[in-house]
DOKEZA-734170 format. One line per field, with one value per residue (C-alpha): y, x, z. Coordinates in pm, 1 decimal. Each point is the difference from the previous one (the first is absolute). Layout:
c2 (Y	...);
c1 (X	...);
c3 (Z	...);
//
This chain:
c2 (-5849.5	-106.3	-75.7	272.8	253.3	297.0	-46.9	270.4	-80.4	158.5	52.4	101.8	155.9	-170.3	183.0	-186.0	179.3	343.6	-22.0	-119.0	298.3	212.0	-135.5	50.6	373.7	57.3	-148.2	186.4	320.4	-123.8	5.3	311.6	146.1	-132.9	79.5	385.9	2.2	-93.8	274.9	261.5	-137.6	26.2	332.4	177.6	78.7	120.8	166.1	317.1	341.6	289.8	276.5	279.0	75.2	-146.4	-348.9	-77.8	98.4	-289.2	-74.3	-354.0	-24.5	-220.8	-40.2	-107.7	96.0	128.7	283.2	237.3	361.9	315.3	335.9	-10.1	164.5	266.3	345.4	308.8	200.3	-24.2	183.7	-284.7	-302.1	-193.3	-39.5	-226.3	105.9	187.6	40.3	394.5	98.1	-327.5	-151.0	-321.8	-137.6	-67.4	-195.5	-333.6	-316.1	-254.4	4.8	338.4	228.6	153.8	32.4	258.9	-228.9	233.7	49.7	-335.7	-337.9	-272.6	-383.3	-320.7	-164.5	24.2	353.0	52.4	343.2	79.7	338.6	-213.6	-152.9	329.2	-36.7	247.6	115.4	225.2	372.7	193.9	358.8	209.0	292.3	292.7	166.2	-313.7	-155.9	-335.0	-245.0	-66.3	-195.2	208.3	12.2	175.9	-75.9	-210.6	274.8	176.7	-89.3	-36.9	-355.6	-231.6	-248.5	40.5	-213.3	-180.1	-210.2	-338.9	-24.6	215.1	130.1	-145.3	-370.6	-249.4	-274.0	197.5	-165.1	208.1	165.2	163.7	206.9	253.8	241.8	188.5	220.0	70.5	299.3	232.4	-145.6	267.8	121.9	-55.9	-367.8	18.5	341.5	116.6	277.8	176.7	-165.6	-289.7	-106.9	-373.3	62.8	225.9	-291.5	-313.8	98.7	-269.3	-263.0	-263.3	32.1	148.6	15.9	234.6	-198.8	-368.9	-289.6	59.5	370.1	209.4	326.3	-146.4	-336.3	-202.7	-311.0	-218.2	5.4	254.7	233.1	-160.2	321.5	84.5	133.5	-207.0	-324.1	128.2	84.8	344.9	130.8	353.1	-129.3	151.6	108.2	290.9	96.6	343.4	111.7	214.8	-306.3	-182.3	260.8	-109.8	-370.6	-163.1	-291.4	-324.0	-317.3	-295.2	-323.6	-177.4	123.3	-138.6	151.1	224.0	365.2	72.7	330.1	75.8	-36.7	383.2	121.3	365.8	93.7	-163.5	-385.2	-175.9	28.8	-284.0	-5.4	70.1	213.0	-236.4	-24.6	-227.8	-331.4	-260.6	-298.2	-221.9	129.8	309.3	-70.1	137.9	-259.1	187.2	105.2	245.3	220.7	-52.6	-86.8	-87.4	37.6	-209.6	272.3	220.5	336.3	-66.6	27.9	365.4	257.2	37.0	354.2	155.0	-151.1	-353.4	88.2	63.2	234.7	-186.7	160.9	-117.4	-180.0	-32.9	-144.0	262.0	-259.2	77.6	-7.9	-10.8	371.1	67.0	264.3	356.7	-30.2	-309.3	-58.2	-167.0	-419.6	4.5	-327.4	-288.9	-330.6	-339.7	-59.2	333.2	112.1	348.3	14.5	46.1	26.6	111.1	-106.3	76.5	-183.0	-120.1	66.8	336.2	-94.9	-350.2	0.0	-341.3	-144.3	284.0	-31.5	249.1	379.1	66.7	-52.4	-306.8	-230.2	-191.0	-364.3	-293.7	-89.2	336.4	19.5	6.0	276.4	198.2	192.4	52.2	330.9	190.8	244.7	299.9	-181.1	-144.8	314.2	-18.3	-223.0	39.9	-316.2	-99.7	-43.5	362.1	167.8	-214.1	140.6	356.0	-20.4	-122.3	270.6	259.4	-122.3	-80.2	342.7);
c1 (-7997.3	-73.1	279.3	-92.5	30.6	288.7	307.5	246.4	388.5	238.1	356.8	175.1	388.4	258.8	242.2	258.2	-94.0	-9.4	333.8	151.5	-174.2	173.2	296.0	2.2	-77.7	287.3	243.4	-62.4	-7.1	354.5	104.0	-128.2	158.6	352.1	-42.7	-93.5	296.5	228.0	-169.7	62.3	334.1	117.5	-135.6	140.5	372.2	273.0	286.9	220.4	-63.1	261.0	-135.3	188.3	201.9	345.9	75.7	37.9	-348.3	-216.2	-340.6	-179.7	-329.6	-293.5	-367.5	-202.7	61.3	391.3	112.3	308.2	-53.6	236.3	-31.7	7.9	349.2	-23.2	46.1	-163.2	177.3	288.0	200.7	1.8	188.1	-288.3	-171.2	-241.0	-358.0	-148.2	-389.1	55.3	-317.9	-186.0	-205.4	145.9	359.0	313.3	250.5	181.6	-60.0	-271.5	-329.2	-163.1	307.0	-79.1	-348.9	-4.3	-34.1	194.6	249.2	53.2	168.7	-116.8	142.1	-28.4	364.1	200.0	219.1	-145.5	2.8	322.9	185.5	275.4	-240.0	-17.2	199.6	241.8	-48.0	268.6	-102.7	-59.1	-88.3	-80.7	204.7	-160.7	317.2	153.9	-364.5	168.4	-119.7	348.3	69.3	13.8	340.0	71.1	-74.4	-300.9	-180.0	-139.9	-129.8	339.1	24.1	96.7	-256.6	-375.3	-205.1	-299.0	-274.7	-99.5	-319.5	-350.1	-163.3	-329.7	-23.7	159.1	-9.0	226.8	312.9	358.8	89.0	368.7	-51.8	210.4	-22.2	280.8	-23.5	205.0	250.3	-223.9	-370.0	-237.3	-40.9	-393.4	80.9	-13.6	-97.7	338.0	-138.6	-256.9	-160.8	-226.0	127.1	129.7	336.0	-44.8	-206.4	192.6	358.2	162.2	-207.8	-280.6	-121.9	-296.9	-135.3	236.1	263.9	-62.6	242.1	71.6	-20.8	171.7	95.8	-63.5	-0.7	-60.4	188.3	-26.8	252.5	211.6	222.4	-110.5	-13.4	309.8	33.1	330.4	-244.4	-158.1	60.5	-143.9	80.5	-98.3	-283.7	-141.9	97.4	191.1	190.5	145.7	147.1	-323.8	-212.6	247.6	-46.4	-372.1	73.4	-64.5	146.9	-241.7	78.8	92.7	-228.1	344.3	287.0	253.5	-138.8	242.0	-89.0	44.0	45.0	64.8	319.0	83.4	216.6	102.6	-242.4	-307.0	-144.7	150.6	-184.6	-284.8	-23.5	-324.9	141.3	-141.3	119.6	-125.8	84.1	99.7	-197.3	-323.8	-138.4	182.3	379.0	313.8	29.3	171.1	310.0	102.7	-267.1	-43.6	233.5	-48.2	155.6	-36.2	-76.9	-334.2	-19.2	303.2	-202.6	103.3	34.1	420.2	115.2	346.5	119.6	-74.8	226.5	363.2	195.2	198.8	224.9	-175.6	203.9	-70.7	180.9	78.4	96.5	376.7	21.7	-208.2	-48.2	-140.3	-288.1	117.7	-175.3	-178.2	-346.5	-251.1	-44.7	-393.3	-23.6	-54.1	137.1	-204.0	-72.7	-95.5	274.0	219.0	336.2	222.4	336.6	137.7	229.0	228.1	206.7	318.3	127.0	-138.3	56.8	-142.7	-389.7	-54.7	26.0	-200.1	-362.4	-127.1	-17.0	144.9	-292.4	45.4	305.2	147.3	-156.3	176.9	85.2	202.7	241.5	317.9	-130.5	-240.1	77.0	-245.0	32.6	-210.8	-238.7	106.2	356.6	-31.4	157.7	298.1	214.0	399.4	197.1	256.1	259.5	-87.6	60.7	324.0	111.7	-88.0	174.4	341.3	4.5	-60.2	290.1	235.4	94.9);
c3 (4130.1	-335.5	-255.5	-231.5	269.2	-25.9	207.6	102.1	-83.1	300.9	-112.9	283.2	-30.0	193.2	230.7	-213.7	-297.5	107.7	154.8	-277.6	-218.5	254.6	-4.7	-389.0	8.3	285.8	-207.4	-311.6	183.7	130.8	-363.7	-98.3	292.4	-98.4	-347.4	114.5	213.3	-234.5	-293.1	266.5	70.7	-379.4	-17.6	298.2	-93.8	184.8	-207.0	-10.8	-135.5	-13.9	210.3	-157.1	-284.6	201.8	-53.5	373.6	65.8	11.1	161.2	74.8	-191.1	94.9	-164.8	-246.1	-355.0	99.1	-178.5	24.4	-106.8	-58.5	-206.2	-327.4	-169.8	-268.6	-125.5	24.2	-291.5	-195.0	249.6	291.7	31.1	125.4	325.8	170.8	24.9	277.0	145.1	-67.4	-118.1	44.6	278.2	69.7	107.3	-177.9	171.7	35.6	144.0	1.7	-157.3	66.7	35.7	-333.0	-101.8	-311.7	-267.4	-286.4	241.3	173.7	-81.0	125.5	-37.4	140.9	44.6	309.2	-5.7	-326.8	61.3	52.2	-113.9	-168.3	-240.8	-180.4	-354.5	-170.8	-376.3	-168.5	24.1	-306.9	-51.5	-263.9	-67.3	-205.1	-57.1	-188.6	-97.3	127.3	265.2	208.8	294.7	313.5	206.7	308.8	377.5	66.0	227.1	-289.0	-323.8	-145.8	139.5	-305.3	117.4	162.1	229.4	-122.4	183.6	-96.4	72.7	-84.4	270.4	154.4	-116.8	192.2	-249.1	-234.4	-94.7	1.4	-341.1	-31.3	-329.6	-109.8	-296.0	-263.6	-271.3	-301.9	106.6	-305.8	124.9	-4.8	380.2	-35.3	13.4	361.2	32.0	126.1	187.0	220.5	316.1	-62.7	-305.8	-64.4	40.7	321.7	141.2	-105.8	-90.0	-188.3	216.0	-139.6	-356.2	-193.3	-324.5	-125.5	63.7	-102.2	0.3	-356.9	-53.5	-227.5	227.8	324.9	147.8	310.3	117.9	309.4	261.3	271.6	-226.3	-324.2	-167.4	-31.9	-349.0	-80.2	-24.3	-266.4	-392.4	-148.1	-337.3	-187.2	-215.2	-317.5	-351.9	-70.2	-293.5	112.7	350.4	26.2	2.3	205.2	269.1	57.5	53.9	338.6	177.1	37.8	191.9	-240.2	78.6	86.2	240.5	-233.6	-319.3	-202.1	-108.1	-340.9	-217.4	-410.5	-143.6	-35.6	-288.9	15.2	305.7	-178.6	-10.2	-278.3	-348.2	-18.2	424.0	176.3	288.9	279.1	383.2	189.5	190.5	-219.2	46.9	-53.7	-308.5	-13.1	-52.4	-165.0	-307.2	-261.3	145.8	-273.9	86.5	379.5	285.3	384.1	341.1	308.6	281.3	105.9	-209.3	-200.4	-367.2	-20.7	-287.9	-15.1	62.9	-61.4	326.1	-181.0	-282.8	-41.4	-264.9	-239.1	-307.1	-314.6	-259.8	-383.8	-293.8	-219.7	-318.5	83.8	396.4	318.7	161.1	305.6	74.4	110.0	333.0	234.0	-63.5	201.8	-54.3	-18.4	-219.9	234.9	-71.5	-72.8	347.6	69.4	175.8	-56.3	-94.3	332.4	-190.4	-318.6	-297.1	-280.5	-269.2	72.7	-419.7	-145.4	-346.0	38.7	-41.6	85.4	389.4	138.0	-25.0	222.0	-9.0	333.4	252.2	205.0	66.1	-253.9	-115.0	126.1	-398.8	-13.5	297.3	-227.4	-199.0	201.3	374.4	245.6	230.4	238.0	-68.3	-205.3	-35.3	-355.3	-179.2	-236.9	124.2	-9.0	-32.6	252.0	-258.6	-115.3	323.7	49.1	-369.0	117.4	362.1	-180.5	-262.5	305.0	196.7	-284.6	-40.9);
//
């Protein structure tokens, strides 16, 4: 035909081209299958879970997204020692074992590690209970078959969430903390359902009356310092003071220096923890002591009785009867002994009034005695002369 006539171009696919395309697809499919296998094999876990509260009861579990289940441990009311939850009143199961053994979210603990549902993972806190008769929180004592157990079991895991980590918090109160801090009585209160376990808004780690801490048995009151806190210039005001926790467990407690049963003149009557911005800096007005609750108002039990000695211009004379020594020393302590002058007719050498021991500078001229033993002293020579005269006849 003509050179300008149209022509058709026919491209034929060779068998060789189709073969390679098919081979590439097969190769990609094999790679995909290998990757899928590896992913599935990594997702399928074979591990152990406890199938009951007993340590020796263990089940082998296998599956995707492997979990262990167990019932939540808690308290129904303030009179129970604690127990694992049951399915009573609910539709579902509350049991021990592999994923699916416990199905009620607020009654079940779910975790992902091997044997993470072991009963042995519960932790202990010191068990305090409020005594209305004494108005005090007290460590319980007695057989651990009742609420008198000195320790209590706590669950380290919250219900439901398998991603939640374990926590081991305990709570502790100052001895005279208000019972409402935890709701110390009545079913459904914080104390009834949690006891000393965990933490709460009323018990932060720096709480004044209720404090949380981390670690089993961390809530032993001996691990904390607490002091009577507030201002009191007489015993009526003192009787209303409450103990508060100090910031530091090594803080000292402070109180006013007392003179004749009242804070020393010029003192502010402050009781509390001596630390940080509130410290006992003026030892003429306040004193400290190193034990929790030691900053008490002095009573007759803190004072000894001594005969008072006075100089009348000629000789030292004692009082007719022993009197309470209520004036504190410079360090805030009260006299534990008495004293009297060695020489009655010499004013110098005796700087006291009969209360307290002799100072080191007066050991030759002053005599230290027990309480109420510092009355008029008869010299050994006088006794000897009297006996001599008695037996000379």
